[in-house]
C-alpha positions as CSV (number, residue, x, y, z in Angstrom):
1,M,0.0,-0.1,0.2
2,D,1.4,3.6,-0.9
3,P,2.1,5.4,2.2
4,L,1.6,8.3,0.4
5,S,-2.2,7.5,-0.1
6,Q,-2.4,7.1,3.8
7,R,-1.2,11.3,4.3
8,K,-3.8,13.9,5.3
9,I,-3.5,17.1,3.3
10,Y,-4.9,20.2,4.9
11,T,-5.8,23.1,3.4
12,V,-4.6,26.7,4.8
13,G,-8.1,27.6,6.4
14,E,-8.4,23.9,7.9
15,I,-5.3,23.9,9.3
16,T,-5.4,27.8,10.7
17,S,-9.1,26.3,12.2
18,E,-7.3,23.7,13.8
19,I,-4.7,25.5,15.0
20,K,-7.4,28.2,16.5
21,Q,-9.2,25.3,18.4
22,S,-6.3,24.4,19.7
23,L,-5.5,27.8,21.3
24,D,-9.0,28.2,22.6
25,R,-8.1,25.0,24.5
26,F,-6.0,27.2,26.6
27,G,-8.7,28.8,28.0
28,I,-7.8,32.3,30.2
29,V,-4.4,33.1,30.2
30,W,-2.2,35.9,32.4
31,I,0.6,37.5,30.3
32,Q,2.8,40.2,31.8
33,G,5.2,42.1,28.9
34,E,5.9,45.4,27.3
35,I,3.4,47.1,25.0
36,S,4.3,48.4,21.8
37,N,3.2,49.3,18.2
38,C,-0.1,50.4,20.1
39,K,-2.7,52.1,17.7
40,H,-5.8,53.1,19.0
41,H,-8.1,52.7,16.4
42,S,-11.2,54.9,15.7
43,S,-13.6,52.5,16.4
44,G,-12.8,52.3,19.9
45,H,-10.8,48.6,19.6
46,L,-7.1,48.9,20.8
47,Y,-4.4,47.0,18.9
48,F,-1.0,46.0,20.4
49,S,1.9,43.9,20.9
50,L,3.6,42.4,23.9
51,K,7.1,41.8,24.4
52,D,9.7,40.8,26.2
53,T,13.4,40.2,25.2
54,R,12.8,36.8,23.9
55,A,9.5,37.0,22.0
56,Q,6.4,39.3,21.3
57,L,2.9,38.7,21.1
58,K,0.1,40.5,19.2
59,A,-3.2,41.4,21.4
60,A,-6.3,42.9,20.5
61,C,-8.8,45.0,23.2
62,F,-12.1,45.4,21.4
63,R,-14.2,48.2,22.3
64,N,-16.7,46.5,24.9
65,N,-13.7,46.0,27.1
66,N,-11.8,48.9,26.5
67,R,-14.0,51.3,27.5
68,Y,-13.4,50.0,31.2
69,L,-9.7,50.7,31.5
70,K,-8.9,53.3,34.0
71,F,-5.9,54.2,32.2
72,R,-4.5,54.9,28.8
73,P,-2.4,52.6,27.5
74,E,1.0,53.5,25.4
75,D,4.1,52.4,24.0
76,G,6.6,51.2,27.2
77,M,4.3,50.5,29.5
78,E,4.4,47.1,31.5
79,V,1.1,45.3,31.7
80,L,-0.3,42.5,32.7
81,V,-3.6,41.3,30.7
82,R,-5.7,38.6,31.3
83,G,-7.5,36.8,27.8
84,R,-8.0,34.5,25.4
85,L,-5.4,33.0,23.1
86,S,-6.7,33.2,19.4
87,V,-6.0,33.0,15.9
88,Y,-6.7,36.1,13.4
89,E,-7.5,33.5,10.5
90,P,-7.5,36.0,7.5
91,R,-3.5,36.5,8.0
92,G,-2.7,33.5,10.1
93,D,-1.5,35.6,13.2
94,Y,-1.9,34.2,16.5
95,Q,-2.8,37.0,19.5
96,V,-4.5,37.2,22.4
97,I,-8.0,38.7,23.0
98,V,-7.5,41.0,25.8
99,E,-10.3,41.3,28.6
100,Y,-8.7,43.0,31.4
101,M,-5.3,44.9,32.2
102,E,-3.4,46.7,34.2
103,P,-0.1,48.3,34.4
104,V,2.7,46.5,36.7
105,G,3.9,48.4,39.8
106,V,1.4,51.1,39.6
107,G,-2.6,50.4,39.9
108,S,-4.5,51.3,37.3
109,L,-7.0,54.0,39.3
110,Q,-3.6,55.6,40.1
111,M,-2.1,55.9,36.1
112,A,-5.7,56.8,35.0
113,F,-5.4,59.4,37.9
114,D,-1.9,60.9,37.1
115,Q,-2.5,60.6,33.3
116,L,-5.8,62.6,33.4
117,K,-4.6,65.9,36.1
118,E,-1.5,65.8,34.0
119,K,-3.7,66.3,30.7
120,L,-5.8,68.6,32.1
121,R,-3.0,70.8,33.7
122,K,-1.5,71.1,30.3
123,E,-5.0,72.6,28.8
124,G,-4.9,75.5,31.9
125,L,-7.8,73.9,33.8
126,F,-5.6,74.4,36.8
127,E,-4.5,78.2,36.3
128,E,-4.8,80.5,39.6
129,A,-6.0,83.3,37.5
130,L,-9.2,81.3,36.7
131,K,-10.0,80.9,40.0
132,K,-13.3,83.0,41.2
133,P,-13.8,84.5,44.8
134,L,-16.3,82.9,47.3
135,P,-19.1,85.5,48.1
136,L,-18.8,86.8,51.5
137,L,-22.4,86.4,52.5
138,P,-24.4,84.4,49.8
139,K,-28.2,84.2,50.3
140,K,-28.4,80.6,48.6
141,V,-26.0,77.7,48.3
142,G,-27.0,74.5,45.9
143,I,-24.9,71.3,46.9
144,V,-24.7,68.1,44.8
145,T,-24.4,65.0,47.0
146,S,-26.3,62.0,47.7
147,P,-29.0,63.3,49.8
148,T,-29.0,60.4,52.3
149,G,-25.1,60.3,53.0
150,A,-23.5,61.6,56.4
151,A,-21.9,64.3,54.5
152,I,-25.0,66.4,53.6
153,R,-26.2,65.9,57.0
154,D,-22.8,67.5,58.6
155,M,-22.9,70.3,56.1
156,L,-26.9,71.5,56.7
157,R,-26.1,71.3,60.8
158,I,-22.9,73.6,60.1
159,L,-24.6,75.7,57.9
160,K,-27.7,76.3,60.2
161,R,-25.4,77.1,63.2
162,R,-23.3,79.8,61.3
163,N,-25.7,81.4,59.3
164,A,-29.8,80.5,59.8
165,S,-30.7,82.3,57.2
166,L,-29.1,80.8,54.5
167,N,-31.1,79.1,51.7
168,V,-29.9,75.5,50.8
169,L,-30.9,73.8,47.2
170,I,-29.7,70.1,47.5
171,Y,-29.6,68.5,43.9
172,P,-29.5,64.8,44.6
173,A,-27.0,62.8,42.9
174,K,-25.4,59.4,42.8
175,V,-21.6,60.1,44.2
176,Q,-19.7,56.5,43.4
177,G,-20.5,53.7,40.6
178,A,-21.9,53.5,37.3
179,G,-23.6,56.6,36.2
180,A,-22.2,58.6,39.1
181,A,-20.1,61.3,37.1
182,E,-22.7,61.9,34.6
183,E,-25.1,62.9,37.5
184,I,-23.1,64.9,39.2
185,S,-21.9,66.9,36.0
186,E,-25.8,67.3,35.2
187,G,-25.9,69.0,38.6
188,I,-23.3,71.7,38.3
189,R,-24.9,72.4,35.4
190,Y,-28.4,72.8,36.5
191,L,-27.2,74.7,39.2
192,N,-25.7,77.2,36.8
193,S,-28.7,77.2,35.0
194,R,-30.6,79.0,37.7
195,D,-30.1,82.6,39.1
196,D,-30.5,82.4,42.5
197,I,-27.7,80.3,43.4
198,D,-24.7,82.0,44.5
199,V,-22.1,79.5,45.5
200,V,-22.0,75.8,44.5
201,I,-20.4,72.5,46.9
202,I,-19.9,69.1,45.3
203,G,-18.7,66.4,47.6
204,R,-19.3,63.2,49.6
205,G,-17.7,61.8,52.5
206,G,-14.3,59.6,52.5
207,G,-14.0,56.4,50.7
208,S,-11.5,54.4,48.8
209,I,-10.0,55.5,45.4
210,E,-12.6,53.5,43.6
211,D,-15.4,55.0,45.9
212,L,-14.5,58.7,45.1
213,W,-13.5,57.6,41.7
214,A,-16.9,59.6,39.5
215,F,-14.5,63.2,41.1
216,N,-12.0,62.1,39.2
217,E,-13.6,61.4,36.1
218,E,-12.9,64.0,32.8
219,V,-16.7,64.6,32.5
220,V,-16.9,66.3,36.2
221,A,-13.7,67.9,35.6
222,R,-14.8,69.8,32.7
223,A,-18.4,70.8,34.2
224,V,-16.2,72.5,37.4
225,Y,-14.2,74.0,34.8
226,R,-17.1,75.5,32.5
227,S,-19.2,76.3,36.0
228,E,-19.6,80.2,36.2
229,L,-20.6,80.1,39.6
230,P,-18.0,79.8,42.3
231,L,-17.4,76.2,43.3
232,V,-16.0,74.2,46.4
233,S,-14.8,70.8,45.7
234,A,-15.2,68.6,49.0
235,V,-14.3,64.9,48.3
236,G,-13.6,62.8,51.2
237,H,-10.7,63.3,54.3
238,E,-8.0,66.0,54.4
239,V,-5.5,63.2,52.8
240,D,-8.0,62.5,49.8
241,F,-7.2,64.3,46.6
242,T,-9.5,64.1,43.3
243,I,-9.2,66.0,40.0
244,S,-12.1,68.5,41.0
245,D,-9.8,69.4,43.7
246,F,-7.7,70.6,41.3
247,V,-10.5,72.1,39.1
248,A,-12.7,73.9,41.2
249,D,-12.2,77.5,42.9
250,L,-11.5,76.1,46.1
251,R,-10.9,72.8,47.7
252,A,-11.9,72.5,51.0
253,P,-10.6,69.0,53.3
254,T,-13.9,67.9,53.9
255,P,-17.6,68.7,53.4
256,S,-17.9,70.3,56.6
257,A,-15.2,72.4,56.3
258,A,-17.2,73.3,52.8
259,A,-19.8,74.2,54.8
260,E,-17.6,76.4,57.6
261,M,-16.0,78.0,54.0
262,V,-19.1,79.0,52.0
263,S,-21.8,79.8,55.1
264,G,-20.3,83.5,55.8
265,S,-21.0,83.5,59.7
266,R,-23.1,86.4,60.3
267,E,-21.6,86.1,63.9
268,D,-17.8,86.1,62.7
269,L,-18.5,89.2,60.7
270,R,-20.4,90.9,63.7
271,I,-17.1,90.4,65.6
272,S,-14.3,91.2,62.5
273,V,-16.5,94.9,62.2
274,Q,-16.6,95.1,66.2
275,S,-12.6,94.2,65.6
276,L,-12.2,96.8,62.9
277,H,-14.3,99.8,64.7
278,G,-12.1,99.5,68.0
279,R,-9.2,99.5,66.0
280,L,-10.5,102.6,64.3
281,H,-11.4,104.2,67.5
282,Q,-7.8,103.4,68.6
283,A,-6.0,105.0,65.6
284,I,-8.7,108.2,66.0
285,K,-7.8,108.6,69.5
286,S,-3.8,108.4,69.1
287,G,-4.2,110.6,66.2
288,L,-5.5,113.4,67.8
289,E,-3.5,112.7,71.3
290,R,-0.5,113.5,68.5
291,R,-1.9,116.3,67.4
292,R,-2.8,118.1,70.7
293,L,1.1,117.3,71.8
294,H,2.5,118.8,68.6
295,L,0.1,121.8,68.6
296,E,0.9,122.9,72.3
297,R,4.7,122.6,71.1
298,L,3.4,125.1,68.5
299,A,1.8,127.8,71.1
300,H,5.0,127.6,72.9
301,N,7.2,128.3,70.4
302,R,8.9,131.5,70.2
303,A,7.5,132.8,66.7
304,F,4.0,133.5,68.3
305,A,5.6,135.6,70.9
306,V,7.5,137.7,68.1
307,A,5.0,137.5,65.3
308,P,2.7,140.1,67.5
309,N,5.2,143.0,66.8
310,R,6.3,141.7,63.6
311,I,2.3,142.5,62.7
312,R,2.6,146.3,64.5
313,D,5.4,147.3,62.1
314,L,3.6,145.8,59.1
315,Q,0.2,147.7,60.1
316,Q,2.0,150.6,60.8
317,R,4.2,150.6,57.2
318,F,0.5,149.8,55.7
319,D,-1.0,153.4,57.1
320,E,2.4,155.0,56.0
321,S,2.0,153.8,52.3
322,A,-1.5,154.1,52.4
323,L,-1.1,158.0,53.1
324,R,1.7,158.5,50.5
325,L,-0.3,157.0,48.1
326,Y,-3.5,159.4,49.1
327,Q,-1.2,162.7,48.9
328,A,0.2,161.6,45.0
329,V,-3.8,161.0,44.3
330,Q,-4.3,164.4,45.4
331,R,-1.2,165.7,43.6
332,F,-2.4,164.2,40.2
333,V,-6.1,165.5,40.5
334,S,-4.8,168.8,41.4
335,D,-2.3,168.7,38.1
336,M,-5.2,167.3,36.2
337,R,-7.6,170.4,36.7
338,H,-4.7,172.3,36.3
339,R,-4.2,171.5,32.8
340,E,-8.3,171.5,32.3
341,H,-8.0,175.1,33.1
342,M,-5.2,176.5,30.7
343,A,-7.3,174.2,27.8
344,S,-10.4,175.8,28.8
345,A,-8.5,179.5,28.8
346,G,-6.8,178.5,25.2
347,L,-10.0,177.6,23.3
348,N,-11.7,180.7,24.9
349,K,-9.2,182.6,22.9
350,L,-9.5,180.7,19.6
351,D,-11.7,182.0,17.0
352,L,-13.4,178.8,15.2
353,G,-14.5,180.7,12.3
354,R,-11.8,182.3,11.0
355,F,-9.9,178.9,11.4
356,I,-12.4,176.9,9.4
357,L,-12.6,179.5,7.1
358,H,-8.6,179.2,6.5
359,K,-9.0,175.4,6.5
360,R,-11.8,175.8,3.6
361,E,-10.0,178.1,1.5
362,A,-6.5,175.6,1.8
363,W,-8.6,172.8,0.7
364,A,-10.3,174.7,-2.4
365,R,-6.6,175.8,-3.4
366,C,-5.5,172.0,-3.2
367,H,-8.5,171.1,-5.0
368,Q,-8.3,172.9,-7.8
369,G,-4.2,172.6,-8.4
370,L,-5.0,168.4,-8.5
371,V,-7.9,168.6,-11.1
372,S,-5.1,170.8,-12.9
373,G,-2.4,168.5,-12.6
374,I,-4.8,165.6,-13.8
375,Q,-6.2,167.5,-17.1
376,S,-2.6,168.0,-18.0
377,C,-1.5,164.6,-17.3
378,L,-4.5,163.2,-19.6
379,R,-3.5,165.8,-22.4
380,R,0.0,164.6,-22.7
381,N,-0.9,160.9,-22.5
382,R,-3.6,161.1,-25.4
383,A,-1.1,162.7,-27.6
384,R,1.5,159.8,-26.8
385,F,-1.4,157.3,-27.5
386,E,-2.6,159.2,-30.7
387,L,1.3,159.5,-32.0
388,A,1.9,155.7,-31.2
389,V,-1.6,155.0,-33.0
390,G,-0.4,156.1,-36.1
391,K,3.0,154.5,-36.1
392,V,1.2,150.9,-35.8
393,D,-1.3,151.9,-38.5
394,S,1.7,152.6,-40.8
395,L,3.3,149.6,-40.0
396,S,-0.2,147.3,-40.7
397,P,-0.1,144.8,-43.5
398,L,-3.9,146.4,-44.2
399,A,-2.6,150.1,-44.9
400,I,0.4,148.4,-47.0
401,L,-2.4,146.6,-49.3
402,K,-4.2,149.7,-49.9
403,R,-1.5,151.2,-51.4
404,G,-2.0,148.7,-54.4
405,F,0.6,146.0,-53.0
406,S,-0.9,142.0,-52.4
407,L,0.0,139.0,-50.3
408,C,0.0,135.7,-52.0
409,R,-0.2,132.5,-50.7
410,N,0.2,128.6,-52.1
411,E,-2.1,126.2,-51.5
412,Q,-0.7,125.0,-47.7
413,G,-1.3,128.7,-47.0
414,L,2.2,129.7,-46.7
415,I,3.5,133.2,-47.6
416,I,5.1,133.2,-51.6
417,K,8.6,135.4,-51.3
418,S,10.1,134.1,-54.7
419,A,9.1,132.9,-57.9
420,A,11.3,130.1,-56.8
421,D,8.4,129.0,-54.4
422,V,5.9,127.8,-57.0
423,S,6.0,125.6,-60.0
424,R,3.9,126.3,-63.5
425,G,0.3,124.9,-63.2
426,D,0.3,125.6,-58.9
427,S,-2.8,127.2,-57.7
428,V,-1.8,130.3,-55.7
429,Q,-4.3,132.8,-53.7
430,I,-3.7,136.5,-53.8
431,T,-5.1,139.0,-51.0
432,L,-5.6,142.5,-52.0
433,S,-7.0,145.3,-50.3
434,E,-10.9,144.2,-51.2
435,G,-10.8,140.9,-51.7
436,E,-9.3,137.7,-52.8
437,L,-8.5,136.5,-55.9
438,D,-7.3,132.5,-56.9
439,C,-4.8,132.2,-59.9
440,L,-3.4,129.8,-61.7
441,V,0.6,130.0,-62.4
442,Q,1.3,129.7,-66.1
443,E,4.8,130.8,-66.0
444,T,7.6,131.7,-63.8
445,R,10.4,134.3,-64.1
446,Q,13.4,134.4,-61.9
447,P,14.9,137.7,-61.2
448,K,18.2,138.0,-63.4
């Protein structure tokens, strides 16, 4: 019997299927290695390779498992994965289908916390310049928390004790577990949509990092950042820090401390006002005492003894100056009256009629002389003008034409000065004293 006839021949698909079934029998496996060639696909799937110093293995983490990861896998990260071995038949690659993954050496939640914190820090969500101050005496505070927790009871007790007139609006929300982050974010947005809220508190009591994780979600951090109202983050105990603490306008170590911060105790304000009033009263009293002592020192100054004598000297000098001024005015008035008297006497002696007649005769003589001069000038200028007109008229071409001369032009309108300027058969135009002639040249004769 031919041994070749007993051989089993597989197709590529069959052998790949056999290998896939063999790998499936491994069941759940745990594998540790370093991530390389990590690709986050737009579909939500994650593809990468696990490697060590001896080999590498392809891995895939599909969206339904990928979305539960608390950190973002990156190249060079040492991880521990749980999954099933399988074969991607179109390429014949064997790979591990990852169902769970955590970083080696640090918890996945802590890594996720650090990654989100660094991301938001680079975006500027933690900037101190963006922090809003709390109102001094708020009228109404909004609280996003669980309505059944111990934290809300402590906050209400402190708010009532410190400021009984303060109104409180509680937005009930889950503070841990699935959907908690979305409810907290929605509570922040709702309180910001109202126009009667002055300050917002978000928080809960203490717990593990898993219990507080809702306040480390990015959706909560961005809702806190977009809040237009001052917002206090009060999550856990004093040693607990969450992402919302870094983004909020103020971080309270505990929910009770947050209530203390926003309550604006009227008693504290009254004590502060009284303290300021006492300090102001003491400052005014001390200032008045300093000025009284200064005034007493001035009163004993020698200048006050010398001043009256100096004032009397100045008064006497003033009186003397006033007397001299009065005497000078009297002399000036007397002098003006004397000049007025002299002028009046001179006017009485003057014969105004004779003076006016004399001036009128002088004006008439000047007028006659002016008229005679103008007429003589006109006669001289007219004679010169007539002489010039005669000279211009004698030089006029029209006057020459009247004496029997004529003016000849060729067809281009140019004046003909010589018989050489025309030829036999040319047309010429002759201008006479009266009228013009169009002629035809029959013969030209040059001067001998």
